[in-house]
N, C-alpha and C positions, 0 to 999 in steps of 0.2 A: 503495500500500499504508500502510495505516493506522504510525502508529510503535507500537512495543512498550512496551509500559508496563515500570514495575520487577516488577509480580506475576510477568511474562511469563518475562524476564530471570532473577528469582531460582530461579523453576520450573524455565528449564531448564537454569540450571548444579547446580542442586544433583540433576536428572534424568540429567545427562551424566556429573556424579562418582559417581552411585548405580552407573549401568551400567557404567562405568571400576572400581570397586569391584569389581561381580560378574563383571568379565570377568577381573581380577589372580586373583579365588578359584577361576575358572574352569580358567584355566590356567599358574598357578601350583604345582599337583601336577602337572601334564607335564613342566614345566621345572625341578621338587627331581628329580623319579624320572629327568631324563635326565642332572643336573651330578650325582647321587650314582652313579649306574653311571659315570661316565668318570673320578673321584678315588680318591686315594690313598686307606687307610683315616686314616691320620694328619692326614690333610686335613676327613675326615668330621668324627674326632673333636673339631676345633676348635672347631664351632660347630654349633648343630641347624637353621640359616639358610642355607642355599644357593641363593647369587643368581651367583654367577660362580665358575668353577673357577681354582684359582690353577695346578695343575699337570694336565693329562690325559693318562691313561693307560685304552687300551682293553684291560688283563690278565683284565677278566672278559665280555668280549665275546669276543678270543679263544678263551677257554678254553671256553666253550658254542658257536662257531662249530665249534671243533675236536672238539665231540661226534658219532659217527655217529648214534648215536641222537634226537639234535636233530632231523637232516635225516630221520630215518624217522617221526618223530612229525608231523612238517609232513607229508611226502606223506597221512599217513595223514588229518590234520587237510581239506589240499585236497581229499581225494577224499570225506572225509564231506561236506564245503560244498558241493561242484561236485556230486556225484551226489544228496544229501539236497534239496540247493533242486530240482534237475531235477525229482524226485519232488512235490516241495512243491508249486510251481509247477502241475504239471499235476493234478495232485487237487484243488490248489485252482481253479483256472482251470473246470474244465468242472464240478465240484460248483457254483459261484456264476454261472457259465451257465446251468443246468440249473434253478436254483430263485429267478434272476432272471427267470423265468414264472409268472408269477401265475396265468397259465391252466393250471400243472402241478398234476395231481391230488394231494392230500395234502401241499402243497406248504410248506401251516400247519404238517401234522403234523414233516412231518420236520425244519423249521425249530425246530420248537419239543423236538423231541428232541440237535439238535443246541446249541441255545443249554442245555439242562439239562447238559449236558457240561460249561460254565464252574463249573456252581453245585457239580455233584458230580464225582466221581471215583472210581477204583476204588482207589485210593490204591497206597501204594510195594510193600506185601507182595503182594497179590494178583497187581497188572504182574509183579515181581519173578519168581512163579509160571509167568504165563501163557510171560514170553520167556523161561524154562528149559524148559519144557514144548513150546514151539516150536523147540530146539534153535537159540537164536541166542545162544547165552553165548559171550563169545570171538569175538564177529561184527561184521565194522561193520555188516552189517543192526539189529542192538540198537540201533544210532544213530542212526539215520533210522526207521526205519520205525513206532515207536511213536508220534514226532513226525512223524507224514506231512501230518496236516494241523491246522492250528490255528483252531479257532472264532474268534479275533478276527478274524485276517486273511481267513477266508472271509467274516465278514458284511462288512466292508468293501471286499472285493472282488465282492461280490454287491449291495453299492450303486453301483459306479462302474457293472456292466453295466445296474442298472434303469434308471441316467440317460440312456442311448441312447435317442434318440428310436426308437419302434418303426417311423415309416413308414422311417427308413435299410434296416432288417432287411427289412421287406415289401418294399421295392424292390430290395434284394439276391433276395429269395426270386422275385421277378416275372422276374429277368434268368437263375435259373435256378440260382440257389445251393442248396444242403439246409444243416443246420446247422449243420454242420462249415463249408460255403463261410461261413454267417453271421459264424459264430466267429473266424475264422481272416482273412479279408479287411476286416472290418468293424468287430468287437465288440476281437478285441485292439487293432488299430492304432490305436482308439481311447478306449485306456485306458492308453496304455504307461505314463503317473505313477503310477496305480495297480498295474501292474502291477512298475515298476522296485523302487518303494516296498516295496512288499511280499517281492521276490525279495530285498531289502537286509534285512528282519527275519527273514527265515529263514535269509540265507545267515551275518549277524552270529550268531546264536542258535546255528548249527552248529560257526562257529567258536569259538565260545565253551564249549563244550560238555564238560561235569566232570560234570556230577551222575550223568546216566547212565552214563556210561565208570566212575565211581566203583564201580559195583554190575555194570554186565554186563562190565565186558571186566577178567582178571586176567593176561592173556597181555601182558608189555612190551612184545613185539615190535608191540602195534595198541595201544598210548596214542597218544590223541589228543594234540595241545600240550599243551595246559591242563592234564594227566594227569601226562604226560614235566617240564612244568616246575614243580608241585604238589611231584613227588617232588624236584627240586633244589632247592629254595625247603628241605626236608626235613636235604636232606642238609647243607646248605649252615649250615642251626642247626647240627645235630650236630654240624661239623668244626668253627667257630667258637666252640661252646661246648666245644671238648674232648674230645668224645664219640666222637668218628673221627679216623681220618688221610686225610683229605679232601686234595688237594694244591693247594687253591685254598684258603685262608682270607682271602676277601678282603672277607668279610662283608656288608654295605648293599650294596656293589656288581654282587654277580649275584644279589642280589633284583631292585636296579633293574634288570638288564639283561635277568635275565629277564622281569621287566612291558614292558620296550620291545620286546625282541622277540617277545611275542605281541602286542601292542598295534599295530605300527607299519604292517604290512599294512593293517589296519582302518582305519587312518587314514589309508593313503594310498587306498582305493578310496572312501571316503565323499566327496572333494568332486566326483567325478566325475559320483557320483547326486546331489548336493545338490537340484541344480535340480527334479530328478522327487520327491524325495524331501519337500520342500515344498511341494509343490504336491498331490502327491499324498497327504498325510497331512493335510492341508487340507482338499480337496475328499471326502476320505473320513470325513471327520469331520463334515458338512454336508449330503451329498446324502441320508441316508436318513429 
C-alpha cells in the first residue's frame, strides 16, 4: 500500500470532524428531550443546555402512564397501524404486480392516471365531504381508507416486481402455478427488502397519524396517540400559564415526556428493519 499523503490525512480528518458534528446535531435533540423529561422544573430553568441530569425524577412519566386515556389512544393507534398497514400492503402489492406486466392492456393509461394523483388532489374540503357522505366520520376507517394506496410506494414496489427475471415466472407457470401462485411463491419472497421498506413507510405514517384525525375524529374515545398527546400539550400549556387547575405543573417535562412516549416505539422497531430499509430504499431508487 502507498503511504498516505498530507492532503489525504487532512481530508480524512476534516471528514471525520464533519461527520462527528453532524452526528451530534442529529442525536442531541433526542438526548435533550430525554433529559428534560426526567429533570425537575428548577433544574430545567438553570440552563438552556442540558447534557446530564443532576436530579432524576419520573413524575411526568408517572402522571402520563397513569392515565387510562393514554392506553386507550395507544390501542387505537396500534389498531390503525396494524390494520391500515395490512390494507396498504395488500392493495400495493396486488396493484404493483399487475402494473409490472407491460403486456397488460392499458397499463400506460392506468399508470398515467395513478401518476396524475401525485400532481393534483381533490383538496381538503371535497375529501371531507366524501368522508362525511360515506358515513365514516368518527370511525377508524376514516384514518385508513383514504390513505389505502400511496402512489410513490406503488411505483417503488412496481420497480421491484419489474426487476424480477421473467424466466422465473415462466418456469413457475410451466410447473403449474397460476398468477397468484407466481406472486406468492416467486415474486414476494424475492422482493422482501422492498416489501419490508414499504411496510415500514406505511406503518410509520399510520403511527404518526394526526392531520386526518383532527378533521374526522371528534370522539375522544377514538383519538389516536398523536391527537391525545396534542391535547395533553394544550392542557399542560394552560396549567403552566396559570389558566387551569391541572394537577401537574411540570412544565416542559410533560411536553418532552409525551414526545418520548410517542417516539420510543418507532425507535425500537427501526433497528429490526434497518437492513431491509437500507437495501430496499437503494434498490427501489435505481431499478426503474
